[in-house]
N, C-alpha and C positions, 0 to 999 in steps of 0.2 A: 522617414519611416512615416512622416507625418500627415502625406496624405491615406496608404494605407492605414495606419489607423483612423483618423476621421470613417474614412470605410466598414470596416473593422465597425466598430464601435457605432456606428448607423445600421449597418447588419440587425448589430443585441439588440438597444433603442427595438426596432421592428419588433422584433421578437417576441419581447421579454413584453414588449403593450400585447401584440396579440396574443401570449397564454393569459396575461392580467385581465383587457378583455373578456374573454371566451368567444375568441376566436379562433386559440386555435387548442382545441377542449385533451384533457388529458384521458388514459384508459384508467379503472380502475379493476387494480387486480382483485379477486374474495378469500385477499391471506395480506397481513399485514405486511406494510414499506418500506422499514426503513433504508435510508438514502444519507451514506459516508462519503461529504467530496467535502469541494476546496475552491477556492478563487484567485487562485491560479496556478497557472505551470509551474511543472518542478516539485519535490518530494511537501508530502507536506505532513507526513508519517497517516497515508488515510492508508494501507495496508493494513501496518499493527493495528489501528483502531475498529477494522471490517476484523479482523482475529480478532480481538477484545469481544466485540458482541457476537460472535460468532458461536465462542465455549458462555459466554455470560446467558443465550437463548438454550446452549446446548445443559447448564446444567440446573435451567431451569425446564428438564427435560423438553421445548422444545428443539425439533428438529429448523434446522435454517437454510435454505434455498437463497445460495451468491452469486449474483451476475455479476460478472467484470466485462468492461468490453477486449477484452484479452492483449496488451496493449502489446506491437511486436512477431502474434503469432505467423503462422505461414497459411490458417485454413480461414478460412470466408465462414459468413452466416454462423447460425445458433450449431455449434458445438455442446457437442458432452463431455464434460471436464472427468466428474465424478456425481456416483449414481447415488452416494452415504457408505454406498459400499466395499466400492472396488475404484481407484483411480485407473482413467480410460486412457488422457492422454496423456501426452510433454509439455514439455519446456517450449517445443520450440512451433509445436500445432496449439498452444493456448499459449507460451507467455510463463515465462518467470513467476514472475507475481501470481496469480492468479495456481498453478500449476502448483505452490509452498504451499499457501493460503489450502489448501483441497486437504496436506501431508498433512498442516498442523490443524485439516479438523475430519479427521477420517468420514465419521456424523454428518457433514454436510454434503448436501444436493447442489453442484459446483456448475455453471455453466457459464460461459460467451455469449457477444454478443451482440452486436455494434448495436444494433436495437436493443434496446435494454424491453421494448413493450414488445416486441415480437421470442425472448429470454423467458419474460417474465407466462409467455402463454404455452411458450414448448414445455413449463413446467407445470403449470399445470394441465394438460393434456398426457402428457410423458406421464407423473405421478399421481394423480386424478385416484387413485385407491392407494395416497399416502402424500397427502397433500404436505410440501410443509404446513409451523408452526407462523413460518415471517420466511418476507423474501427482504436480505442487504442490500442494497444495489453498491456497488464502488466505483466511486468517482458521480457519482450520478446527480451533484447537483445544479449541472445548466439541462440532464437531461428532464427537462417539463414535461416532457409525453404521458410518464406514468406517475400516476399520483401517489405521493407516498405520506403513509401517516408519521413520521417524524422524522426530520431534514437535519444533518449534523453537519455544519459546518466545521472545517478544519483551516484553521489560518497560523502558517509559519510565524513563529515570537520574532525569527531570526527579518523579514519581510520590509519595506520600509517604500511603507503607501506613498508617502505626502510624493515620493521621489519618482515611482512608481507610475505605467503610462498601461495604457490598453495593451495589447498581439498587435503587430509583431513591433512594438515599440515596444514596450516592455515586458509584463510577464501576469500583468490581469489580463484574464480570459470573461471578466465584468468589469462594471465599475465598482466599485467602493458599497454605493449603495444599496447593496443586491445584497448586502448580508442578512437583507431588514426581511428578507423573504422565512432565514429559519431559523425552526424552536429554538434550536439551542447551538451557541457558541462554543471551541473548544478550542484558548491556544496549543500549541502544537511545542515540540522541541525545543521547549524548557529544563532548566534544570534545577533540580527545587531553589536553590538563593534567586531564583526570579522574582522578579517584586516588581517588572511591566514595563513595554515597551507601547509604540507607536502602534502600534497593530493591536494594542488591549486599550488604545485607548481610542482609538476610530472604530471599532466594533463595538462601546460601548455606546458611540451615539444612534450604533442598528438596530442594538439586538441585548437583553442580556448575556453579559460573559458569563456562563454558568462553572466550565469547567479550568481545569490548565493541566499538561499534558506532558508528559516526558517520554524519552526508552530506557530504560535502561536494559542493561547487558542481560542474558541469558546463562547458558550451557555451549561450551570450548565442545569443538565435537572432532577430533578425530576421522579421517576418512581415512574407511578402510575398505580393499578391495568385498569381503563379507559376511560387512554390515560395519558399521558406526562403532563406531562410542564413545559417550562421554568421558569426556575428562577429568578429573579429578583435580580440585585446587590444591596447585605444590608440587603438578608435574611437566608443564615447561619453564616452570622457574629460571632454566636458564639457557634455554633459548631464544637464538633473539632468528630478527622473521623479519617473512616482505610483506608489506598486503599493497592486497589487490585487488580491483572492483571497477563493477563500471554501473557505478546507481547518481543517485543525484545528489552532489556535499560528500562526497566523498572523507573530507577532509572533520564533518563528526565522528567518520565511521575509525577513523584514528585517533580519536581522540579518546572511543569509547575504549578503544583498544589497552590505549597510555593508560585510563586509568581505571582499567582490571587489575596492571599490572603486568601487560607484554612492554617486553623495549619490542620495538620497532620501527628495525636498523632502515629499511627501501620500504618507496613505495610505486607502486606501478599501478593507474587510474584509466580509464574507459571510460568513453559513453555512456549516458542511461543505456543501459536494456540493450547496446552492443552483444553482439552474440561473438559469441569465445570462437577462433579457428583453428588447428590445428599450434599451427605457426605462433599465434599468440600463444599461448600457453605454455607450447616447450621454449619459448624468449623467455616466460616469468620464471620458467623451471631451470634454464640455463644457467640465467641473471644471481638468483635465488644459489645453486649451487657452488657458482665463481666466492660467494662468500657467507660459506657454510649456514646461512639462513636457513626456518623455516617458513611454509607459504601459510596465510592466513586470508582467508574472504567472505563478508559476509553469505547469512542463512540465501540469498535470494543470487546472490550468482554460482554459490554452488549447486541448485536448485538449476539456473539456463545450463552448469558445468554437464549435470547427470540428464539432459536432454541426450550426449552425448559419447555414446557406455564409454569407445577411446582415448575420452578425454579425464573420466571419471577414473578410471582405469589409472593414467602417468602420476597424478592427485596422489592414490592411490599406495603409489610405488610411492613416491615421494615424500617426505618430510610432511604432507599439508591436511585445515583446520577451520574449519569455522564457525562465527562467534553467533550462533541465535539472539535473536531480540526480544521483550515485552516490549507491550506499551504499562506506564506508569502514573497511573489517572492521577494527578500528585493533591486538587482542588475540585468537588463534588461531583463524587463518584457514584453519592445517592443521588443526588441528582440526576445525571444520567439516565443514568438502573430504574427512578420511579419511571422515567417521564417512558422507558420502553418499557416497562413491567403498563403501565396504563397504555401503549396502547397495542402492547401482547391482550388485557380483555375488554 
């Protein structure tokens, strides 16, 4: 992989140089733009952070517009996922994480677009009579064609940067030195007892590490035909579970379930964003039934399954649940929110 890594690294170097020298120009949008991104391939908690920022903006009376690539979607080009009033696309058409964000923030405008500039221009035209107060770019750190007023970089606390290499030999999208472009670096996926790690020390060489964030469990939801319901504490205390998911880092999901007091007796893991088939879901149900286990999955996986009604029906018929998650700003909340407020002014 070393030759390919060298070619990739050369392309990234030239591309960033052209942006830095102004040979490649960025487009400016007439509303504040906040980017949330990371520097590695894989999960760094971007979607929970986008959700946090959207909810913060809404709490200030500001309508956000979220632009995402829509990874794994069946559609192409610019697509309106939600107009802030109605959810217009399902997870197959828009991608599971995007639909999840739209469901969690029903007042937000949500758009998918491979080219973020095209997505922003669509929003400016489509909603010119009620412009959003800010645009939030999901996974926008490398998309330098659009000017951003606040660049938030997430770094997974579990990443080992010393031994990491550029794609395709490693998981780095860019050299670690590119962290200096960020306005704020957030060390993500840490626990409250976390005291530091290699990415923390490395980030301090290039930017002020202003925040640390983890993920905390939200609500356990029972999947039902006529409307899901939140489970009160203790309702599932006697159940044993088969956990299944198609996410990056499923071990973290299992650990979260166990920390919530759930007895995880078996697991089935799929690739991140892998589409569920009728065969795979019925295979999971069969395995759970044979061992007398209830099913539990992530909210993102539930949204993906929701895109196929017959699969949702099968899970509702069997005893099935999903767990929501919420971002937990362990340090630097005031700093982050102050930076957002300054951008809005």
